[in-house]
N, C-alpha and C positions, 0 to 999 in steps of 0.2 A: 505493497499501498505506499502509494508517494503520497508526500507531504511537503506544503515552504508551511518555515516556523514564521510568526507578524506580531511584532510587538503588540500588547496592551496594555491598558492605565488602570489600578489598582482593581482589578479585579478578587472578590473576597478568596482566598485559598480556602480548595476544598470542592467550592462550587463551580459546575460544570451546567453547560448549555448544549441544545444542537438545532440549529434551524438550515430550513435550505434556501441557499443565495443565489441567483442568476444557475440555475438548473444543480448547484452541487452543492454539497453535505458538508455543515460546516459544522467545529464542534470546538465551544469556547471550553476550555479548560484549565486546571493551576497545576502546573509540572512542580514538582517538590519543593525547588529553588528558583520557579520564575517563572510567571505569570503569561501565555501565549496564548496564539490561536493558531489552529493547525486546519489548515487547509484539505480537507481530506476526499480521491475520491468514493470511498465508502466511509461512510460514519457506523458505527456498532450503538446498536438501541444502548440510550442513555437512559436512568429513572430522571422522574419528575414530571414534568406537563411538556412533554413534546410535541404534541399537537398541534397547541401553542404558538410555541416555539418554531415551530417548521411553517407558522406564518407570519413571523415578522419578520422584520427586519435588523441588520447589525446594529445599525442607529436607537434601534427602539430599546438594544438592552442596555438597562440601569447603570450607574457607575455606585458602587460601592457606599462610598460616600459623596454627596454634590457637595456640600458646602467646602471644604478645603480645596476643591479640584476646578470651582468652578470656569477661575482665571484658568486653570490648565488647560480644558475642556473649551475654552472660546477660543483657546490657538489650534487646534486640531485642524487638520484641512484633509480632503478626503486625500486619496493619492491615487498616482496615474502608475504603466507600464511605459515607458520610453524604448521607440525601437526602433534604432538607423542602420541603413549602410554605411560602412563606410572604406573606400579604397586602398589598397597597398599600400600606397603613402601618401591615407592619411586626410582622405575629401570624401565629404558627406553628401557633397553634389557637385559641376562642371557653375552651376548657377540657376539662378530664378526660375527658369522655362527648362530644367533637367527636366525629360521623361524617365531618367532610373534605369535608360533596357539595360546599361554597362553593369548592373550587380548580378548577372547570368542564373542562368538555372535554381543552381544550387541555393541562391539568396533565397530566388522567387520560391524553391520550396519551402525551404528555414521560415518562412514571410505567413506562407499558405499554413505551417503543421501549428504553428502559435496563434495566430490569433482566429483559428477556425476549431470550433463551432459559437454560432452568435455570438460572435465578439463587436464592441462596439470599438470604430474604428477611427480617434479625432486628427485631424490632418488641416494646415493652415488652406486658407480658400484655395489659394494657386495650386498648393499640392492636391488637394480631391478635389479641384476641378480635371486635372491630367491624369486623374487615376482611371485604368479600364473598370467596367465592372467584376465585381466581385461578391459572389455567389454565397451567400449564409454570413455573411459580416454587414455592419451599418454603418457605413461613412458620415460622421457628422462634421461640418464645415466650421473651422473657429474664428473667425473675426470681429474686430474695435467696433466694428459697421454693422450696426445687430439687421441689419436689413440685409447682409451678406452671408451670416453666418451664429453659432453663440460667444459669445465671451470664453473666454480660458477657462475662469474660475468657476463660474458658472455653469460652463461643456465635466469641470471636473467635480463639482457637487452633483450633479444630476446624474454623471455618466463614473461610479467611482471602481478603477482595476481597468479601466476602458483604457485601449489601445493606442500612445500619443505616436504617430508616425510619418512626423515631420510639418513642412521643414526645418530646418534649422535654426531660426529665428523663432520660432512657436515654440520648440525645445528648449531654446536658452531662456524663454520667459517663464517657462513653464519648471527648468529649474530656480530659476531665480522665485521664486515663489513658493520652494517648498512645495509643488505638487505632485512633485517626481519620487517614487518609491525605489525602485528598481530601472535600470537603465541596460538595455539588449543589444552590444555590439556585433554585430557581425559586420565583418573583416573580411571580401572579399580579396586573396592571397595570390589572384593574378592578373588582375586588376591595377593596372595604373591613368590614372587620370591627369597628371600634369599639375596641374591647375586648376580653381575651385574653391569650394567654402570649405574653409579645413575644418578638421574633429577636435584639433588643438581645445579650442573654447569652451569645448563639451568637457574634459578631464579634469579643467578642474573642478568641477560639482563631484569628481568620482573618490569611492574610499581608497587608500591605498591600495588595495589590492582586489583581484574578484571574488565574487564568490562562485562560479562556475569557469570552466576556462576548457573548453574543449572544440577539435577541429572534426568538421564537417566538408568529407571533400575538400573543393577546394573554400571553404569558408570557418574562419576563427571566430567562433559564437563566445564572447564572453556575457557573463552578469555581475554589471557594477551595483553597489549599493549607491543609492545618491547621498551626496550630504546634503544639511540643510541650507550650510552658505560655502559657496566657495574660497579660494584658497589663492 
């Protein structure tokens, strides 16, 4: 059974909850040393009012003590997963009108595997307009103009856990606002652009070591924890 740990705040130890979110069973439990949330492919039955919790959302679960945590809770923001293709020489695109065809078959296969099924993809207005049809996924344009798309912070609130797929300006804005939890870097080892928009400004928002580092054919996939502030 695979799982992804996600930090929570001030859940009483010994308490456990189960509910369903976006088609996944989610178990909120108390580790002997650390409170954490485990996103499980399958959840074992747990005691308590399980049916009611399956109808609830993560946001509906109350904190153990609202008083001292009121100020902290006010700073909490929904988080996104940032997914970006990078060339071997460290470019994320050729420019604003790049159709990203240079990424290659392996990168596109990884993109499909990560974003299917039924995932929400957030993209800057220009990027969203250039995307082909993506069956099984919902593309939501991001824009400061209400007539062109959703504000980034509003989109993160409405679609917590969604994939942010670019472009680089939107990606850096999301990192600066603290809206990104994990950054998925798909670096094409056989692709060189020589010029374009560099990956380096993104790196300052990443932890010192990746959580995942593996090779898939011609792509090196690294998953980074995003820092709350760039250095």
